[in-house]
C-alpha positions as CSV (number, residue, x, y, z in Angstrom):
1,M,-20.5,18.7,13.3
2,L,-22.1,15.4,13.8
3,K,-25.5,16.5,15.3
4,T,-27.6,15.7,12.1
5,A,-28.4,12.8,10.5
6,P,-26.4,13.2,7.2
7,A,-23.2,13.8,8.9
8,W,-23.2,11.3,11.3
9,S,-23.8,9.1,7.9
10,L,-21.1,10.3,6.1
11,F,-18.4,10.0,9.0
12,K,-19.8,6.4,10.1
13,N,-19.5,5.4,6.3
14,G,-16.0,7.4,5.8
15,I,-14.4,5.4,8.8
16,I,-15.7,2.0,7.1
17,N,-14.3,2.7,4.1
18,T,-11.1,4.0,4.9
19,F,-10.5,0.9,7.1
20,I,-11.6,-1.1,3.9
21,L,-9.1,0.9,2.0
22,I,-6.3,0.5,4.7
23,A,-6.6,-3.3,4.8
24,G,-6.8,-3.6,1.2
25,A,-3.9,-0.9,0.2
26,L,-1.9,-3.7,3.1
27,T,-2.9,-6.5,1.4
28,A,-2.3,-5.4,-1.9
29,T,1.2,-3.9,-1.3
30,L,2.3,-7.1,0.4
31,V,1.1,-9.1,-2.4
32,F,2.7,-6.9,-5.2
33,A,5.8,-7.0,-3.0
34,L,6.3,-10.4,-3.0
35,A,5.4,-11.0,-6.9
36,F,7.8,-8.2,-8.0
37,G,10.4,-9.5,-5.6
38,A,10.3,-12.8,-6.8
39,A,10.2,-11.6,-11.0
40,Q,13.2,-9.3,-10.4
41,G,15.2,-11.8,-8.3
42,S,14.1,-14.4,-10.9
43,R,16.9,-16.0,-13.4
44,L,14.8,-15.6,-16.3
45,R,16.1,-12.4,-18.0
46,L,12.9,-12.2,-19.4
47,L,10.9,-11.9,-16.7
48,R,13.3,-9.9,-14.6
49,W,13.8,-7.3,-17.0
50,S,9.9,-7.1,-17.6
51,A,9.4,-6.7,-13.7
52,R,12.1,-3.9,-13.9
53,A,10.6,-2.0,-16.4
54,V,7.0,-1.9,-14.4
55,T,9.0,-0.8,-11.3
56,I,10.7,1.9,-13.1
57,T,7.7,3.3,-14.6
58,L,5.7,3.0,-11.2
59,Q,8.2,4.9,-9.6
60,S,8.7,7.8,-12.3
61,S,4.9,8.4,-12.3
62,P,3.3,10.5,-9.3
63,I,1.0,8.4,-7.3
64,V,-1.8,10.9,-8.1
65,L,-1.1,10.0,-11.9
66,T,-1.1,6.2,-11.1
67,L,-4.5,6.7,-9.1
68,V,-6.4,8.4,-12.1
69,I,-5.1,5.7,-14.7
70,A,-6.2,2.8,-12.2
71,A,-9.6,4.7,-11.9
72,A,-10.2,5.3,-15.6
73,L,-9.1,1.7,-16.2
74,A,-11.6,0.7,-13.7
75,H,-14.1,2.8,-14.9
76,A,-13.8,1.6,-18.4
77,V,-14.7,-1.9,-17.4
78,F,-17.1,-1.1,-14.6
79,P,-19.7,1.4,-14.2
80,Y,-18.8,4.2,-11.4
81,S,-19.5,3.4,-7.9
82,S,-17.9,3.8,-4.5
83,T,-16.7,0.3,-4.7
84,V,-14.9,1.0,-8.1
85,A,-13.2,4.2,-6.7
86,I,-11.9,2.1,-3.4
87,G,-11.0,-0.9,-5.6
88,A,-8.6,1.2,-8.0
89,A,-7.3,2.9,-5.1
90,I,-6.1,0.1,-3.6
91,M,-4.6,-1.3,-6.9
92,A,-2.7,2.0,-7.5
93,L,-1.5,2.2,-3.8
94,G,-0.9,-1.4,-3.7
95,L,1.1,-1.3,-7.1
96,T,3.1,1.7,-6.4
97,N,4.7,0.7,-2.7
98,G,4.2,-3.0,-3.5
99,A,6.8,-2.2,-6.5
100,N,9.3,-0.4,-4.5
101,A,9.1,-3.2,-1.5
102,G,9.5,-5.9,-4.4
103,Q,12.9,-3.8,-5.5
104,A,14.2,-4.2,-2.1
105,I,13.3,-8.0,-1.7
106,S,15.2,-8.5,-5.5
107,E,18.3,-6.5,-4.3
108,A,18.2,-8.8,-1.2
109,I,17.7,-12.1,-3.2
110,H,20.9,-11.1,-5.3
111,S,23.3,-9.9,-2.2
112,L,22.1,-13.7,-0.8
113,R,23.1,-15.1,-4.0
114,A,26.3,-13.5,-3.6
115,E,27.0,-14.7,-0.3
116,D,28.5,-18.1,0.4
117,S,25.8,-18.8,3.0
118,A,23.2,-18.6,0.0
119,P,21.6,-22.0,-0.9
120,P,23.0,-23.0,-3.8
121,A,19.5,-23.9,-5.6
122,G,17.7,-20.9,-4.5
123,G,14.1,-21.3,-3.8
124,L,12.0,-21.0,-1.0
125,Q,14.5,-20.7,1.6
126,L,16.6,-17.9,-0.5
127,F,13.2,-16.0,-0.8
128,V,12.4,-16.4,2.9
129,G,15.8,-15.5,3.8
130,A,15.6,-12.3,1.4
131,L,12.5,-11.2,3.4
132,G,13.9,-11.1,6.4
133,R,17.0,-9.1,4.9
134,S,14.3,-6.6,3.5
135,A,12.0,-6.6,6.4
136,T,12.4,-2.8,7.1
137,Q,11.8,-1.7,3.5
138,I,8.9,-3.8,3.1
139,V,7.9,-2.4,6.4
140,A,8.3,1.6,5.3
141,F,6.5,0.8,2.3
142,L,3.6,-1.0,4.1
143,V,3.4,2.3,6.4
144,N,3.6,4.5,3.3
145,A,0.6,2.9,1.6
146,T,-1.4,3.4,4.8
147,K,-0.6,7.1,5.2
148,G,-1.2,7.7,1.0
149,T,-5.0,6.1,2.0
150,P,-6.4,10.0,2.0
151,V,-5.3,10.5,-1.7
152,A,-8.3,7.9,-2.9
153,S,-10.6,10.8,-2.3
154,F,-9.2,12.5,-5.2
155,I,-11.3,9.7,-7.8
156,G,-14.3,10.1,-5.6
157,A,-13.8,7.4,-3.1
158,P,-15.9,8.0,0.1
159,E,-13.2,7.5,2.7
160,L,-12.7,9.6,5.5
161,L,-11.4,12.5,4.0
162,S,-14.0,12.7,1.4
163,A,-16.7,12.2,4.1
164,L,-15.3,15.4,6.2
165,T,-14.9,17.3,3.4
166,D,-18.8,16.9,2.6
167,I,-19.5,17.4,6.1
168,S,-17.5,20.6,6.3
169,S,-19.5,21.7,3.6
170,F,-23.0,22.2,5.2
171,S,-21.9,22.3,8.7
172,S,-19.9,24.6,10.8
173,G,-16.6,23.4,12.8
174,R,-14.1,23.0,9.7
175,V,-11.1,23.3,12.2
176,T,-12.7,20.6,14.2
177,T,-13.1,18.6,11.3
178,Y,-9.9,18.6,10.3
179,W,-8.1,17.8,13.5
180,L,-10.5,14.7,14.0
181,L,-9.1,13.7,10.7
182,L,-5.6,14.2,11.9
183,I,-5.9,12.6,15.1
184,F,-7.6,9.5,13.4
185,Y,-4.9,9.0,10.7
186,T,-2.2,9.5,13.3
187,V,-3.7,6.8,15.5
188,V,-4.5,4.3,12.3
189,V,-0.8,4.8,11.3
190,M,0.6,4.3,14.8
191,A,-1.5,0.9,15.0
192,V,0.1,-0.2,11.4
193,V,3.4,0.6,12.6
194,W,3.2,-1.5,15.5
195,L,1.6,-4.4,13.4
196,C,4.3,-3.6,11.0
197,G,6.9,-4.0,13.3
198,R,5.7,-7.3,14.8
199,I,6.1,-8.6,10.7
200,R,9.2,-7.1,10.6
201,L,10.4,-9.4,13.9
202,F,8.7,-12.4,12.2
203,L,10.7,-12.0,8.8
204,E,13.8,-11.0,10.4
205,R,13.8,-14.3,12.4
206,S,13.6,-15.9,9.1
207,R,16.6,-14.8,8.0
208,V,18.9,-16.9,6.3
209,P,22.2,-17.1,8.7
210,A,24.8,-15.2,7.8
C-alpha cells in the first residue's frame, strides 16, 4: 500500500495535516469554551442571551452542516486550498464543541453564585472555580473534538482519512488501509484522553472550596 512514492507522500502529508487539525481543534474548542462560558455566565442580559442563541443554533445543527457552512464562508473570502479547508474544519469543530463546553462552564458559574461560598463580586476567582466544577464536561468535549476530526475529509481537508481513501483508490490493501486508520485514531484519542485527564486534574484543583 505504501510502497510507491505517491502513496507514501500522501500518507506522510495526511499524518502531518491530521496532527495540525487535532491541535487546532483542541485549541479552538478550549478558546470558544472559555468565551461562551464567560458570555453565558455574564450578568449582562443581552450578552448572555446572544451567546445562548448561538449555542442553541450550533447544538441544533449537524456537525456536517456546520462544517459545510464554515467551508463555504471561508471559500467566499479565500481561494480554495488545503490550508483553508483545514482552517474551516478547525473553526467548525471548535465552535460546536466549544459552545457545548461553554454551556457547562456557565451552568457551573450560576450554581456557584447560588452558593454561599461563591465570591460576592464574582470575577476571576468565580470563573476559575467554574472551570474546576465543569472540568469533566470540558474534557469530554475536547475528546469529542478529536474524534470528530475525520469529518474534515467531507470538505476536502487532506487529513489522514482523505489521504488513505486516495491511496486505496489506486493500490491494493483496502482492509489494511482502514485498519491502519483505526489504530492511528485509537492511539491519538487515547493520548488526548490522557492529556485531558491531566488538564482535568489541574482544573479540579482550582475549584472554589465548598
